[in-house]
N, C-alpha and C positions, 0 to 999 in steps of 0.2 A: 550638075554643075550650074551655079547661078551666075548669070552675066550681070555685072553691076550696072550696065547701061541699058538693061532690058526694059522696054516699056511695060511689060507685065509686072515687073518688080515695083514700079512706081505707080501703077494703075490705082491702087487703093490708098495711096498716101495722100493726106490732105494737109492743108495749111494748118499749123499748130493753132489750137484754140487760144482765146485770151487767157483762160484759166491755166493752160499749159505754159504759156509765156510767163504768167505771173509766178507760177511755181518754180519755173526754171530760173527766173530772176532772183527769187527769194532764197533759192537753195545754194546760191554761190557762197563760198566760204569767205565772208567778209572779215572774219577775225584774223586772217592771215595777211590781209592787205594793210598797207601803211595808211594811217590816218594823218591827222594834223594836230600837233600840240602847239597852241598859240600861247601868248603871255598869260592870258587869263587862265588857261588850263594849267600852266605851271603854278600859278597862285593857288588854284584849286587842289593840286597835288600836295602842295605845302600845307594848306589848311586841313585837308583830309588826314595827312600824316600827323599833324599836331593834335587834332581832335582824337585820333586813334590812340596816340601815345598817352594823352591825358586820361582818356577813358580807361585804358588798360591799367595805368598806375592807380587811379582811383578805385577801380574794381578790385585790383589786387590788395590794396591796403584795407578797404572796407570789408571784403568777403573773406580775407585770409584763407584762400583755398588750400586744400591738401594737394600738394604738388609732388608727393613722393612717387607716384606712378610715372610722372614725367621725368623727374630728375634722376630716377633710377636708370634712365637711358644714357645719362651722361657717363662717359667712360672715366675710369680712374687714371687719368693722364695729367700732364702738366697744364697749367693755366693757359699757356699760349696755344696749345692744341685744342683745348676746349673753346677758346675764343675763335680760333680758325674754324672749328666745327660749327660754331654758332653762326658765323658768317656764311658758311656753306649751306647750313640749314635755311637761312633767310633767302639765299639766292634760289636754291632748288625748290623750296616750298612755295615761294611767291610765283615762280615760273609755272610750276605744275598746277597749282590751284587756279591761277588765272587762265591757263589754257583750258582747264576743265570747266570752270564756272563762267567766266566772261568770254570764253572762246567757244568750245564745243556745246556746252549746255545753252549758252546764249543763242547760238545759231539755231538749235532745235526749238527753243521756246519762241524765238522771233519768227521762225518758219510757221509755227502753229498759230500764234496769236498776234504777231506783229512786233515792232521794235519800240513800242511806247512804254509808258510808265508801268503797265501791267507786266511786261517782260522784265523790267528792272526789279519789280517787287517779287515776282516768282523766283528769279534766280537768287535774290537775296534770302528768301525764305529757305530754299533748298541749301544754300550756303550755311545758314544758321543751324539748320537741322544737322548738317554734316559735322559741325563743330560743337555739338552739344556736350560731348565728353572731352573737349579740348581745353585750351587756355585762351580766352576765358570760356568757362563751361557752365553747365547747369542752366536753369531758367534765366537768371539775370545775365549771365554771359551770352546766352543765345540771343537775347534781345539786343545786346551790344553788337554782336556779330551781324544780326539782321540789319541794324542801322548802318553798320560799316559796309555791309554788302550793298545796301542802297547807294551809299556814297561811291563805292567802287563802280557800281553799275552806271551811275550818272557820269563818272569820268569816262567810262567806256563809250557811252552814248554820245557824249560831247565831243570826244576826240576822234571817234570812229576807228580806234585801234586798241591794241592791248598794252601799249607802252605806259600810258598814264596809270592804269590800275596796277600794273606790275611794279612800277616804282613805288607807289603808295603802299602796296602790300609788302614790298621788301622792307621799307622802314618800319612798318608795324611788326613784322616778324623779328626784326632786330631788337625792337623794344621788348617783345615777348622773351626773346633769348636773354637779354640783359636782366630783366626782372627775375627770371629763373636762376640765372647765374648768381645774382646778388643774394637771392634767398638761400642758395646753397652755401655761398662763401661767408655770409654774415648773419 
């Protein structure tokens, strides 16, 4: 039986080293904490959303991608249900991807290399590679997604939380859905 107040138990314990304190501080899950979205951050969300929408529309018009593999997922139901499904897609996809990329992955990268621009760049690169077969896809689409990942990372770094990139991501996902929807219908 171990006695919790035993001097023998504490005899070999030392004060935590500076490195241990640093690792403990860096390993906290900051993506779950509330940050601060100020007026400038709201403007940045708006700008990122507009840039993303413009880039998606231009890419879609210029590249004329084959979207059959994506639109085949759309069920044969009424228009109202497809639109509701598109909204649901935008909500769940933006939440899931932001938790993965600007949450969990961000924490791991920042733990290893810090929270500077290198962290923003690495998470954006992984985000772009993840979307290579998506919409936008291919080499040109991946470059767009990389740039967008940089902007989402800057929003994450600036506000200190997940809300700003989630909001911008939601609007981009709605644009993607609408582009796909109109390509099917018209």
